[in-house]
C-alpha positions in Angstrom: -31.8 51.3 -14.3 -32.8 51.6 -17.9 -32.4 48.2 -20.6 -33.1 48.4 -23.7 -33.8 45.1 -25.7 -33.2 45.3 -29.3 -32.9 43.2 -32.1 -29.3 42.0 -33.3 -29.9 43.6 -36.6 -31.3 46.8 -34.8 -29.5 50.1 -35.6 -28.1 53.0 -33.8 -31.4 54.5 -33.1 -31.5 52.5 -29.3 -28.2 54.3 -28.8 -29.2 57.7 -29.7 -32.2 56.7 -27.4 -29.7 55.9 -24.3 -27.8 59.0 -25.2 -31.4 61.2 -24.6 -32.0 59.3 -21.3 -28.6 59.8 -20.2 -29.0 63.5 -20.9 -32.3 64.0 -18.7 -30.8 61.9 -15.8 -28.2 64.5 -15.3 -30.8 67.2 -14.5 -31.3 67.5 -10.7 -34.9 68.7 -10.9 -36.2 65.5 -13.5 -34.7 63.1 -11.3 -36.4 64.5 -8.4 -39.4 64.6 -10.7 -38.6 60.8 -11.4 -38.7 59.8 -7.7 -42.1 61.4 -6.7 -43.7 59.4 -9.5 -46.4 57.3 -7.9 -46.1 54.7 -11.0 -44.3 53.2 -13.7 -46.8 54.9 -16.2 -46.4 58.1 -14.4 -42.2 57.5 -15.0 -42.4 56.5 -18.6 -44.9 60.1 -19.4 -42.4 61.6 -17.4 -39.4 60.4 -19.6 -41.5 60.8 -23.0 -42.0 64.2 -22.1 -38.3 64.9 -21.7 -37.0 63.4 -25.1 -39.8 65.1 -26.6 -38.8 68.3 -25.4 -34.7 67.7 -26.0 -36.4 66.6 -29.6 -37.3 69.9 -30.0 -34.7 72.2 -28.5 
């Protein structure tokens, strides 16, 4: 489960981020890597790396 807290006056950036997370979570290998993460920091690092990979493609 992911929660994004954004100010009421925020633009649509959070919707783009949510879409990226949804795409990442559709990949079985990525989900397996996330399940094996030993800490919250490792989870964040994995998700951030995957978002960067998507942005570069």
